[in-house]
N, C-alpha and C positions, 0 to 999 in steps of 0.2 A: 262514801256514806257521808253525810253531811252532820259533823259534830261541832259543837263548841264546848269549852271547858265546863265540866259539870262535877257535881262531886256525889258521892254515896251517902246512904241513910244515916251511916254512923259517921259522917263529917269527914271524909277522906277524898281528895281531889284527884281521884284517879278514874278516869274513862276506861273501864275494863274491856270495851269493845274495840277501841282503837289505840290502847295504850301502846308507848313508845314504840313505834315503828321507824326508829330513828335511822336505820339503814335506806328504808324507802325515802325518807325525807332528803337525806344527801343525794341521793341518786336524782330525785327530782329537781333539786337544785342544780346539779351537773349538767342534766340533759334538756330542761326545759328553757329555751331561748326566749325572753321577754322582749327584746327589742326587734328591730328591723333586720339585725345583721343576720344573714344565713351562713356566712363564711365561719371557717374555723377560727377561734379567737387566736389574736396575737397575743404573744408575751406581752405582759404589764410593763410598762415603763416606770410606773409611779405606785407606791403604796398607798393604803387606804385604811384609816381608823374610824370606825363609827361608834358611837355611844348612843344608845336607844332607852325609851321608856315606854312600858304599855300598862294602861290602866283599863281594867275591864270591869263591868257591872251588869248583872242581869237581874231580872225581876219577873214576879208572877203577880197576878191581880191581888192586891193586899199584903204581898209580901216580898221585901227587898232581900234578895237571896245572896248571891256571890260577889264578891269584891276580890279581884287580882291585881297585884301591883308587882310588875316583872321590869325590872332594870337589866340592860345586857350590854355587852360590848362585843364588836367583830373587829378581826383586822387581817388585812391581806397584803403580802409583802413579795415583791419580785425577787428572784434568787438566780443569779449568774446568766440572766439574759433569756433563759429558757426554762426557768421553773418559776412556781408561785407556791408559797404556803398561806394559808389562810385558817382562821380559828375563830370560835365565838364561844361565849359563856354567858348564860341566863341564871336568874334566879325568880321562883315564882313564890310570892307571898299571898296566901290564899287565906279569906275570912268569910264569915257569914253566917246562912241558915241553910240547913237541909231543904231538899225541894219538896214542892207538891208536884208529884208526878201525875197525878189525877185530879180530877176537880172534887171528888168527894174525900179526898184525904189531904190534911194539911201537914206540912214538915216545918217546925220552926226550931227544932234542936240547933244550937250554936256548934259550929266547928271552925278550925283553923289547921293549916297544913303549910308545908313549902316543899318546893322541888328545886334540886341544882341540876343543871345540865351544861354540857358544853360538846363541841365537836371541833374536829381538825382534819384539814385535807391538803394534800400535796398533789400538785399537778405538774406535768412536763408536756411542753408543747412542742410539737414537730412541724414542719412545714405545711402539712395538710391534715393536721389533726391535733389530738392532745389525749393523754391517759391521767386520770385522777384516782387516787386512793385515799379513801377518808375513815375516819373513825368517830364514833359519838358514845357519850356517857350521859345516863340520866338516873338520878336517886331521889327517892324520898322514902318516908320511914317505912313504909310498908311496900315498896316496888323499887325494883333495881333493873335496869336495862343497858346493855351493852351492844353495840352493832359496830360491822365493818363494812366497807363497799369498794367496789373497783367499777370505774366506768370509763368509756372512752368515745371520741368522735373521731370520723373520717371524712374529708371532704374531696368531692368528686373532681376530675382534672379541669372542667370548665368551672368549677368553684360556684356552682350554683344549687349543689344538693350537698348536704351534711347528714350522715348516718351516724346514729348513737346507739350506744349498748350500755348495759350495765347489771350488775349483779351485787346484792347486799344479803347480809345475814344478821338478824337481832335475835340476842338471848335474854329474856326476861326472868326474873325471880320474883315471886309474889309471896308475901308474909303478912296477912291481914291481921290486925291487932286483935281481932275477936277469935283469933286461932281456929277458925274454921278448917282452914289448911294451913300447911307449914313447909316452907320451901318448894312449892309448886314451881313449874316452870313452863314457859311458852318459847317456841322457837318458830321464827318467821325467816323466810327465804324470800327474796324481793328480786324480780327479773324486769327489766325494762329495755324495750326497742323502740326507736324513733327515727323519724326521717324530717327533715326541714328542707324546703323546695322554695327558690325564687321563682315567682310567678310572674314577674315584671319588675320595672323599676320601682313601683310603689305597693309592691305585695309580696308577703312571705308567708307561707302555709306551713303547719307542722302537723303530723300525726304522730302520737306515742302510745303504745300498749304497754300495760303493766299488769302483772300477774305475782300475787303473794301467795305462798304457800306456807300455811300456819298449823302448827301442832302442839298441843298441851292444853293449859289451863286457860279457859275461856270465860268460866262463870265470873259473876260480880258476887265475891264472898259477903259483901254487906247487903245483899237482898235476898229476902225469902222466896222460896219456890223458883230459885234461880238455877237451872240445870241446862247446860248447853254442850253441844258437841265438842270433843277434843281436837276436831279437825276444822279448820275454817280456809277455804280458798277463796281470794278475791281477785276480780279481773277489773281493769279500768281501761277504757278508750276514752282519749283525749284529743279533741280537734282544736287547733288555734289558726286564726288568721289575723294578721296585721296588715293595716292599709294605711300608707301615708297619704293624706289629704294636701294637694299642692295648694290649694286655695287657702288655707287657714294655716298650714305649716304643723299642723297636729297628726296624730296617730290613732286610728281606731283598733283597738284590741277586740276581738271576738272569740269566744271559747264556748265550746260544749263538752261535758264530760259524762260518759255513760259509765255507771258501776253495778256490779252485780257481785254476790257471794254465794257460797254455799248454804248459808242460813237461809236463803230466800230472799233477802233484800235487793231491792232494785232501786237505784237512784239516778235522777236526771239533774244535771247542773247546766245552766244556761248563764253565761257572764258576758257583760259589755263594759267597756272602760273607754275613756277617749283621753289622751294626753296632749294638752294644749299649751305651747310655750307662749309666754307673754313677754312683754319688754322688761329690761333690766333684769334678766335673769331669772324672774318668776315663770311658774308652770303651774296649771291646775289639772287634776285628774278625777273627773266625777265616774262613778262606776255603780252598776246594778247587778245583782246576781239573784236568780229564781232557782229554788231547789225543790223537788219532790220525791218523796221515797215510798215504796211499798214496804209493807212489814214483813218481818222474819217469818218464815213458817210457823214457828214455836210461840210466837208472840201471842199473848192473852190479853184480852181486855178484862181487867180485874173485876170480881164481883164483890159487893161489902156487904159483910154480915154485921146486924145490928148488935150481936152479942160480941164476936169477936173482934169486931171494929177493925179489921185489917183485910187487904186483898187477898184474894184465893183463886186459883185456876178451877172452873168448874171440872168436877169430875177428876180431881188431881190424882196423879199416878206419879210416885216420886221415880220411877224408872224411865219416864217420858221427857222429853225436853220440852222446857217451858222458860217463860221470861215474861215479866210485866214491865221491864225496863222501856221507859218511852223512847229512848234512842233507838230501840230495835221496832218502832210502831211506825204507823203508816203516817206521813205528816207532809206539809208544804213549809215552805220558808222563803222569806223575802230580805236581803241585804241592800242596804243603799249606803254609798260611803263618797267621801271627797277627801282627795289628798292635795295639799299645796305644798310647792318646793320653792326654793329660792338659792340660787347660785351667787354666794356672796362676792367672792373673788375666784381666781384661779385655784385657790387652795381650800377654801371653806364652803360648805353647803349645808342647809337646813332643810327638814322636810317635816310636815305635820299630817295627820291622817286621822279622820272621825268616821266611824262606820256605825249604822244602827241595824240591828238584827231582830226578826220576829218570826215566831213559828206557830202553826196551828194545825190540828189535825184535819180541820175541813177544807185546808188549802191544798190538800194533795192533788195533783193532776194525774189523768190518767186512771181515775178510779176513787173510790171513797176512802178517806183517812180513817183512822183509828178514832172511835168516839170517847168521849169524856177526858180527853187530854187537857191539861191546863195550859193556855197559852203562855209562851215564854217570849219575853223581851230581853235584848242585850244591847249595851252600846260599848264600843272600844275606841279609846284615844291611843294614838302612837305618836312619839315624838322621837327625831333622830338629829344628831349633829355629825357632820361628816368632815373628815380631814385628809386632804391627799399629802404626799411628801415625795 
């Protein structure tokens, strides 16, 4: 499901639908191969340290909403010729105004929050494969997440095919400040299978299947009339194709992702980027991503009462599942981005990326989007300085 960092009406930066599936993120990083290499990774000979900074802002008509500042650091070091250890740490400083979820309601209360997260992974390299064990931790004042994962790759004898598999487990604890619930839990098991195939000297394709089994508390405690099932199963099919363009020396990267879950959400993501090396160590990477989502089965378009002044589900029954969270609505979204990189010398490199995001209910493909949704715009700036040793 397409999500960007948003906050709850009380002012807490927690996306309760997709909140910290850290094990799944570790597995994705280990199993998805972004470059043209389909062979099993060789043990690294040099270490790398990267210092990054992300600046994110979003807005709705007449309302500047969220501002996120997120410095980060990541390190990878080779060990004894057949091992590597890597880790990263990030802190999110979030401030701004609560959202207008629908056009008839404004949200302008101020909020602030911060999140601290980190992960570590140890990888063992073999002649035709690798095994990675990872862990992650994320905390903020009302949410705590811990995760572990194990993943591996295995290369065929002709070195044209690489199989990948992984399993992860995330355990989350929810303690909202409004005390709607106390010490609620959510447990998610993440499974991934993938295969990467060399199609020719210029082409590599990859197919990845992921399945998440979630149990526990999925409600958003800061939203009225929000009552969701205590089970959520999510499945994703990801197709990727990298093509090297000999005439320009660039690489085209095309991807398609299909997402479905037991809430009834169905999502399609089509992505395209092109990496073009330039003279003197420069490279540019423009990208575009299109997204469309069907609403959850229990999502409702709020009705607004002149006396109550608040959204409520028609014929509301507290025993039935319901949610007016726009992240579970039907909508479409477009992301445009541009990354610029510079290899300064053999040791230093820098890169910067700017992206713009916009979503609307009317942009949903393959059907009508949810009415009354307030348009959302966002922009992201990412900077990184990298050093090898």
